[in-house]
Residue, then its C-alpha position, 0 to 999 in steps of 0.5 A: m500499499d502506498p505511503n500516502l494511503l497508509y498516512w490517510r489510514t492513521e490521520g484521516q479517520s475523522f471528518f474534522s481531521r481530514v478537513r484540517t489536513w486538506f486546508s494544509l494540502l490546498d496551499p498554492a505555495l506547494l505548486l513551486a516544489s520540483d518533481p525531485e523534491i516531491q519524490k524525495a518527500h514521498s520516499l521520506l513519508a514511506g520511511r518515517l511514517e511511524e514517527l513523523g517530526q516537524k520536517d516530516e510533516a512538511a514532507a507528508t504535506l508535499s507528498l499528499s498534495s502532489v503524488h498519486a497514491d496508485s502510481g507513486a508519480p507526481l501529478p500534472l501541475v494543473f491538476r494537483p489539489p493546490a492548483v484547483l482554486p487558482v485555476s478553477g476559481p475564475l472558471v467557476v465564477a465566470s460560468l455562473l454569471p448571468h450572460s447576455t448571449v449563449k456563446p459566452a455561457l457555452f465558452w466558460q462552461f466548456l473550459l470549466q467542464s474540461y478542467y474538472a474532467g481532466f482533474n477527475f481523470a488524473h485522480r482516478n484509481r489506477s488499479s486497472e493500469q497496474q494490472g497491465a490495462e492501458t487507457g484506450l481510445r474508448q476512454l478518451l472518447l468518454v472524456a470528450g463526450t462528457v465535456s461536450y454534454a456537460a458544457c451544453a447542459g450547463a449553458l441551458p439556462q442561458i439557452f432557454v432565456n435567449r432562444l425562447n426569448i423569455t422576458s418575464p423577471p420571475v421566469q428569468a430569476f428562476l433560470r438564472s438563480a435557481l436552476p443552476v444550483p441542481l444543474s451544477a450539482a448534477l453535472a458535477f456528479f455526471s462528470v465523475f460518474t462517467i469519466r471514472s466508470e471504468e473503476s465500476e466496470t473492472g474494479v479496484q484494488v482492495f487491501d487487508q488491515q496489514g496493507n496487503l493486496a487482497g484482490v480487485s473488487k468491482a463493488a469497491g470500485k462502484q463505491a469509490v466512484r459514487e462517493t467521489a461523485l457525491s462529494r463533487a456534487a456537494l461542492f458545486g451545489a453549495t458554490a452555486a447556491f450560496p451566492n444566489l441566496l446571499l444576493l437575494l437577502l442583500k437585495r432587500t436592504r437599502l444599501f443594495q436598493r440604492n446601489s444596484l452595481l454592488a451585486a456583481p462584485v458581491r456575487h464574484v467574491s462570494t462564489a470564489l469564497v464559497l468555492g475555497l471553503m467548500l473544497p476542503v469540505s468536499f474532499s473530506l466528506f469521504p475518507q481517501l482510504g475508503t472501507i468496504k464491508r465484508e458482506e458487500l464484497e464479492e464472495e471470493l474476497q470475503a475470506g480476506a476481510a479478516g477485520g470485517h472490511l477491506f480498504y480501497h483507494r477512493g481517488l479524488 
């Protein structure tokens, strides 16, 4: 079992401990580390996992934020967790804006869905690759199709407003403020569920309490994908909902009634702020080293679940 997963096994059992850890892992300064520094930190974590000192904690933070727990290789720079907020923050803000035409809505949705499709793909469980399978044309077409569909679906509120020539203020408010909340959550769930569908079909590696490989489980793969999809839906659902709710409340105040131009900066700042706060929360909803109960496993794997369950890498 990779040292990153062993660390999560000892330090990431409770929700609040995971949130505290993720606040450290999302520090953009970690992006300045070079690949040799990352590999050194990963090796140090493997050798000193039992007794972590202050310097070792820094190495653990660098390893957890930059190394894939299946391959042991550094993640692509733009898809490392510390890069999520700087890269996707402007895309999320722009995609949730009430645009005047369809083209900018499609453009920003395409960029946003492309980035998170790449993020989902980079952080998938790579058990199938370790078994000798390679990423094929089918997977690449699946990613491209997911991005295209999600971008068009994400722009539906703007498409409805423009193509149907909707001028009713209540209907426009529904399409621009209410509809994007469930739509954003559903598309985030859909993106993870489709791009990582291979894990449900081929299974992921499961480990016993000693960290030894116990086999490959499709049930664990389905659970890993489902948990990650739910966490991403919570991230985008909350990010889309809170700024609209805040504006709805503020527009009733005298200050906003006199200064309507304040709505735009408040929307931008609140969206970025909620995204930044929800990232560690959504990443922490489920453990990185997930557990699956013996009765939920395939029959051939149940005998290896000596403690009543097995472990698996959930991905991110």
